N, C-alpha and C positions, 0 to 999 in steps of 0.2 A: 582507510575509516572506511568511507562508502561502501568500497568492495566488502566489507565484515558485517555493514548495515545490510547490504539487500542479499547477502547469502541468511542472514537469521530471519532474514521476512522471507525468502523461500522456504526454509525450513520448516515452517510455520505453517504453511500451505499458503500462502502468498501470494501477487503476481504485483510489481508494481510497473503499467504501460504512463509510456509518454501520452501526454497531450495536452493539448493547449486549450486557452479557456473558450478559441471560435468552435474547437472542433466534436463531431460525436462520439460519445466512446466506443461504438463499432469501427470510424475512422482507429480510433488505436487501436480497437484487439485485433486489427487489419493487418497492421507494421508487427504485431506480436509484441511482447515484454520485453522490457529492456533486462538487457544482461546486464548494467551498469548503470549506476547515478553519474547524473553527467551534473554540476553548478547550475544551475539560474531553469533550470529545466521543472514545468511540473508533473507530478505522476499521482495518479490514482490506483491506490489500492484495491484490485480483487480476489476472490478467493482463485487457488487453481482451476485449470481444467485437465484433461484428457490431451484437447486439440485449443496451445495455447491462441491461434490465431482464430478462433468461432465463435463469433457473437453469441452464437445461439447457447452455446458451453458455456459463454461467460456471462448471459443474462439468468438460465437454469440454475445455474450454482448463484449466483445473486439473490434468487427467487428460495432457493436453499438456506442463504445464507440467515434472511429474514428469519424464514419460517421457526427456523431451526434458535434465531436471536443469540447468533454468532457477528459481532460487527470487529471493525481492523480498532478495539480502541485497547490504551493502553495506559498506566497510571503513572502521571505526571504528578510531582507536589499533592501526594494525597486525594486527588482528582483522575475522574475518567477522561480519558481524551481520545476523541476517533483522530485517529491518524491514515483517515481513508484518501485525503488532499495532502502532500506535499511537496514542498521545493529543496532543497539542497546549496545551501548558502556560502557564501564563501565561511565565514565562522560559526554556522550553526544550521541546522535543518529550520524547517518553518512551514505549520504544518496549520493549512487552512483546517477553517468549521465557523464557526459561531464565533469560537472568540482565538483570533490570531495569537501562537504558540511559536516563542523563540526557542529552542530545546539543544542545546550546545549537541554535538557529537557524541560524545563516551556519554553523554543522560541519558541521548536519544538512544543509542545502542544497548543501555544497561534496562529505560523503561521495554525491549523489543521481549523479555523476559515475560514482562505481563502480557504480550501480547497474545488471545486464544487463538490454540491450534486450531484449522479448517483442518477437513476431513480432507485430505488428502484423496485424489481418484484413483482409481483403480487402476 
């Protein structure tokens, strides 16, 4: 199921980068986006760019995201929930934000239908 989730995120124009709470986004970007999601690892979603290892391109895409008000939000239980920071665990995805949400894998996958598409790079 994690493989299907990462593919769906990618087709919507987003990339998941593994990050630790002590790291900067620059460090995470220097490793490149995750090819697969791993249980217990923390991920941050950012817009897809041409050079996945370029912090400059990622920062520019984040500015574009803000200026166009396109955020990694999904509909869950009738509310918009940010999935910008998430951790896959054994039975669910932990969405970390103002209010942490535990979402089962199937529900999370279906929530991704409401994830806005970010304009893919040229």
